[in-house]
C-alpha positions in Angstrom: 12.2 241.0 154.2 9.0 240.6 152.5 6.0 239.5 154.6 4.5 236.1 153.2 0.7 235.9 153.9 -1.1 232.4 154.3 -4.7 232.4 154.1 -6.5 229.6 155.5 -9.7 228.3 154.3 -11.7 226.2 156.4 -14.1 224.8 153.4 -12.2 223.3 150.6 -12.4 225.0 147.4 -15.3 223.8 145.3 -14.5 220.8 143.3 -11.2 219.5 142.2 -8.7 220.8 139.6 -10.0 218.6 137.2 -13.7 219.6 137.7 -15.0 223.0 137.4 -18.5 224.0 138.1 -18.3 227.6 137.8 -19.6 227.7 134.4 -23.5 227.5 134.3 -23.2 225.3 131.4 -21.9 222.3 134.0 -24.5 223.1 136.6 -26.4 220.1 135.9 -23.2 218.1 136.2 -22.4 219.9 139.7 -26.2 219.2 140.8 -25.9 215.5 139.8 -22.4 215.1 141.5 -23.7 216.6 144.6 -26.6 214.2 144.6 -24.6 211.1 143.8 -21.5 212.2 146.5 -24.4 212.1 149.1 -26.3 209.0 147.9 -23.0 207.3 148.0 -22.4 208.1 151.5 -25.8 207.0 152.4 -25.2 203.7 150.9 -27.9 204.3 148.0 -25.8 204.0 145.1 -22.0 202.2 144.3 -19.1 205.0 144.1 -19.4 207.2 141.3 -16.8 208.0 138.9 -15.0 211.6 138.2 -17.3 213.3 141.0 -15.4 216.4 142.4 -18.1 216.7 145.3 -16.9 213.1 147.0 -15.8 213.6 150.5 -17.6 217.3 150.8 -19.3 217.3 154.2 -23.0 219.0 154.5 -21.3 222.3 155.9 -19.0 222.2 152.9 -21.5 221.8 150.4 -23.7 224.6 152.1 -20.6 226.9 151.9 -19.8 225.7 148.2 -23.7 226.5 147.2 -23.4 230.1 148.1 -20.0 230.3 146.7 -21.5 229.5 143.4 -23.9 232.6 143.5 -21.2 234.8 144.8 -23.0 235.2 147.8 -21.3 237.4 150.6 -20.7 235.4 153.6 -18.6 237.8 155.5 -19.5 238.0 159.1 -21.6 234.8 158.8 -20.8 232.1 161.3 -21.5 228.7 160.5 -25.4 228.5 161.5 -25.7 231.6 159.4 -24.0 230.0 156.7 -26.4 227.0 156.5 -29.5 229.4 157.1 -28.2 231.1 154.2 -27.8 228.1 151.9 -31.4 227.0 152.4 -32.6 230.5 151.8 -30.5 231.8 148.9 -29.6 228.7 147.2 -32.7 226.6 147.2 -31.7 225.1 143.6 -28.4 224.1 144.6 -28.7 223.1 148.4 -32.3 222.5 149.8 -33.6 220.8 146.4 -30.2 218.7 146.5 -30.8 217.3 150.1 -34.5 216.8 149.1 -33.5 215.0 146.2 -31.0 212.7 148.5 -33.8 212.6 151.0 -36.6 211.4 148.4 -34.1 208.6 147.1 -33.8 207.3 150.6 -37.5 207.3 151.0 -38.2 205.5 147.9 -35.5 203.1 148.9 -37.6 202.5 152.3 -40.9 202.2 150.1 -39.5 199.5 148.0 -37.9 197.4 151.0 -40.9 197.4 153.1 -42.0 193.7 153.9 -46.0 194.3 153.1 -48.1 191.4 152.0 -51.4 193.0 151.2 -50.4 194.0 147.4 -50.4 190.3 146.7 -54.1 189.8 147.2 -55.8 193.3 146.7 -56.8 195.2 143.6 -55.3 198.5 143.0 -57.8 201.7 142.0 -57.2 205.0 140.9 -59.4 208.2 142.0 -59.0 211.7 140.7 -60.2 213.8 143.7 -61.1 213.4 147.1 -64.9 213.3 146.4 -67.0 210.2 147.5 -67.0 208.0 144.5 -69.3 204.8 143.8 -67.5 201.7 142.8 -70.2 200.6 140.2 -70.8 196.8 139.7 -73.5 196.0 137.1 -73.9 192.4 138.3 -73.2 189.2 136.5 -74.3 189.1 132.7 -77.5 186.9 132.6 -77.4 183.5 130.8 -77.9 183.9 126.7 -81.2 182.7 125.3 -82.0 180.6 122.7 -82.7 182.5 119.7 -84.5 180.6 117.0 -83.8 180.9 113.3 -85.3 184.9 112.3 -86.2 185.1 116.1 -85.6 188.4 118.0 -82.8 189.0 120.4 -83.8 190.6 123.8 -82.1 193.1 125.8 -80.4 191.9 129.0 -81.6 193.2 132.3 -78.6 194.1 134.8 -78.9 195.8 138.3 -76.5 198.1 139.3 -74.6 197.5 142.6 -71.6 199.0 144.3 -69.9 200.7 147.3 -68.7 204.0 147.7 -65.1 205.0 148.3 -63.2 208.1 148.9 -59.6 209.0 149.4 -57.9 210.3 152.9 -54.8 212.2 153.1 -52.1 210.2 155.6 -48.9 211.9 156.3 -46.1 213.2 159.0 -43.5 215.8 159.1 -39.8 215.5 160.1 -37.0 218.4 160.4 -33.4 218.7 159.6 -31.6 221.3 162.0 -28.9 223.5 161.1 -27.0 221.8 163.9 -27.3 218.5 161.8 -25.9 220.1 158.8 -23.0 221.4 160.8 -22.4 218.1 162.5 -22.6 216.4 159.0 -25.2 214.2 160.4 -26.1 212.7 157.2 -28.4 210.2 158.8 -30.7 212.9 159.8 -32.2 213.2 156.0 -31.5 209.6 154.7 -32.5 207.2 157.7 -35.1 209.0 158.6 -36.9 209.2 155.1 -36.2 206.0 154.4 -38.3 204.8 157.6 -41.0 207.1 156.7 -40.9 205.4 153.3 -41.4 202.3 154.9 -44.3 203.4 156.8 -46.2 204.3 153.9 -47.1 200.9 152.5 -47.5 199.6 156.4 -50.0 202.4 156.7 -52.0 200.9 153.8 -51.4 197.6 154.7 -52.9 198.6 158.2 -56.1 200.0 156.8 -56.5 196.7 154.6 -56.2 194.1 157.5 -58.2 196.3 159.5 -61.2 195.6 157.1 -61.0 191.5 157.9 -60.5 192.2 161.5 -63.4 194.7 162.1 -65.9 193.3 159.6 -67.3 196.6 158.4 -70.9 197.2 157.1 -71.6 197.1 153.2 -73.8 199.0 151.2 -76.8 196.6 151.5 -76.5 197.1 155.4 -75.0 193.7 156.2 -71.3 193.4 157.5 -68.8 192.0 155.3 -68.8 188.8 156.4 -72.4 187.8 157.5 -74.7 184.7 157.3 -76.7 186.1 154.5 -73.8 186.7 152.6 -73.0 183.1 152.8 -69.3 183.8 153.3 -69.2 183.3 157.2 -68.4 179.8 157.1 -69.7 177.4 159.9 -68.6 175.2 162.0 -65.6 177.5 163.3 -62.8 175.1 162.8 -58.9 175.0 162.2 -57.1 174.8 159.2 -57.6 171.3 157.8 -58.3 169.5 154.5 -62.0 169.3 155.3 -62.5 172.9 156.5 -60.5 174.3 153.4 -62.6 172.6 151.2 -65.4 173.5 152.9 -64.3 177.3 152.2 -63.4 176.7 148.9 -66.7 175.0 147.8 -68.8 177.8 149.7 -66.9 180.4 147.8 -67.5 178.7 144.4 -71.4 178.5 145.1 -71.8 182.2 145.4 -74.6 183.4 143.1 -75.5 186.9 141.8 -79.3 186.4 141.8 -79.8 183.0 140.1 -76.6 182.9 138.6 -73.7 180.9 140.0 -70.6 182.8 140.0 -68.2 179.7 140.4 -65.5 182.1 142.5 -62.2 180.3 142.7 -60.4 180.7 146.1 -56.7 181.4 145.5 -55.3 182.6 148.4 -55.4 181.7 152.4 -55.2 184.4 154.7 -54.1 183.7 158.4 -52.5 185.3 161.3 -48.8 184.5 162.0 -49.9 182.1 164.7 -51.6 179.8 161.8 -49.0 179.8 159.2 -47.4 176.6 159.8 -50.7 175.1 160.2 -52.0 176.6 157.0 -48.8 175.5 154.9 -48.8 171.9 156.6 -52.3 171.3 155.4 -51.6 172.9 152.0 -48.7 171.1 151.3 -49.3 167.6 152.8 -49.7 164.6 150.3 -52.1 163.0 152.9 -55.2 164.5 154.5 -54.8 166.4 157.3 -57.1 166.4 160.2 -59.4 163.5 161.0 -58.2 160.7 159.1 -54.3 161.1 159.2 -53.3 157.7 158.5 -51.5 158.3 155.0 -54.2 156.5 153.0 -56.4 159.3 152.1 -55.1 161.9 149.5 -54.9 165.3 150.5 -57.9 167.0 148.1 -56.8 170.7 148.7 -53.0 170.1 148.3 -51.1 173.1 146.8 -54.8 174.8 145.7 -54.3 178.1 147.8 -51.2 180.6 148.5 -50.8 180.9 152.0 -50.5 184.5 153.1 -49.8 185.4 157.0 -49.8 188.8 158.5 -49.1 189.8 162.0 -51.8 192.2 162.1 -54.7 189.6 161.5 -56.0 188.1 164.6 -54.9 185.1 166.2 -57.9 182.6 165.2 -59.9 183.6 162.0 -58.7 182.8 158.7 -60.0 183.5 155.6 -60.1 182.5 151.8 -59.8 185.2 148.9 -60.3 185.1 145.4 -58.2 186.8 142.6 -58.8 190.3 142.5 -58.2 190.5 138.9 -60.8 188.3 138.6 -63.3 189.4 141.3 -64.0 192.2 143.3 -62.7 191.7 146.8 -60.6 194.9 148.5 -59.5 197.5 146.4 -56.7 200.1 147.3 -57.5 203.5 146.0 -54.8 206.0 145.2 -54.9 209.5 143.9 -54.4 209.5 140.3 -53.0 205.6 140.6 -50.0 206.9 142.4 -48.9 204.8 145.1 -45.7 206.3 145.9 -45.5 208.7 148.7 -44.7 212.4 148.1 -41.9 214.5 149.8 -42.3 218.0 150.2 -39.6 220.9 151.8 -39.7 223.9 153.2 -37.7 226.2 155.2 -38.6 225.6 158.8 -40.8 227.9 161.1 -41.0 226.0 163.9 -37.6 224.9 163.7 -34.3 226.1 163.2 -33.7 224.5 159.8 -35.8 222.9 156.9 -38.8 220.9 157.3 -39.8 218.0 155.2 -43.4 216.5 154.9 -44.4 212.9 153.6 -47.8 212.4 152.5 -49.9 209.5 150.6 -53.2 209.8 149.3 -55.4 206.5 149.5 -58.3 204.9 150.5 -59.1 201.1 151.1 -62.3 199.7 150.6 -64.2 196.2 150.3 -66.0 196.2 147.0 -68.1 193.2 147.3 -68.6 190.0 149.6 -68.4 187.2 147.1 -64.8 186.9 146.8 -64.2 186.8 150.8 -65.0 184.0 152.8 -64.3 183.6 157.0 -64.0 181.0 159.3 -63.8 182.3 162.8 -61.5 179.6 163.9 -61.0 176.8 166.4 
């Protein structure tokens, strides 16, 4: 009788009967469907509707990408098919994986639990050259101008710090084996963790300034007796000591002019968080006279920000960065999100991803920051 031939295809036909991706006019939908299907598997989005790529494995997507361009896969094993998909279908396979990896990275970036953004300012630099953050100082008091009198020009002295960007980054790779094994976490969880690492790196630089007390352009350290921002005696966080810190900050001067800098934040290590919140929330004075008769004059005057990277004993007050210079985080062209780049692997049998962030951190002035060594 007649011979019946049955062809068994290991890789399912691209798409479904209701969805065709062969026409180049719907190529954009194909790419969007692949990204959405993988994003759903990675937990980045809700289940997409009318998506013909749902349920496909990474290897099946590599096979499908080659099929779209009519690539001859005869004689290729799975490793060869995945390699060809990266090499010959960069727009369909490699770029789509990069898209999902980028979404995962940004999810990690957005989820990062950082504190430095709440009390520092953000700046922008256009290149990696050393730049000056010029502060013209406080505008002098206005003169009395009698009728018919002559206005006088103000004299202002330029002051400032130099700043410079640096590049921070890491690489990670996805092997062909990970694609064949359908290891989706290889390019979702790793980028997500690297996304979290980007702002954490900046936070490390910010809090290192408070811990390490760098030298300013005047040759003195940020917290220095001559700057009148190293408050003594060393004390715990009490009504009296907080009031002393706030008072000292208000008395900072530029020449003969009082700056009247208002403290807005109290910064401390996590060991002092309870102490700080208790002092600033209590109805009655904390420390010394606690007989519930003396009002707490610093109640609700500052916002407490604690961070585990700050040393245990010292604590600080900081001004509103929108009003006064404190610590500024500069980014290349103002872009604070990390970049993700991809290339075919040379040192690894697969594809390599690079995460980078261009940033710099600098204390611009000392008048908006006070320190107490703690007790």
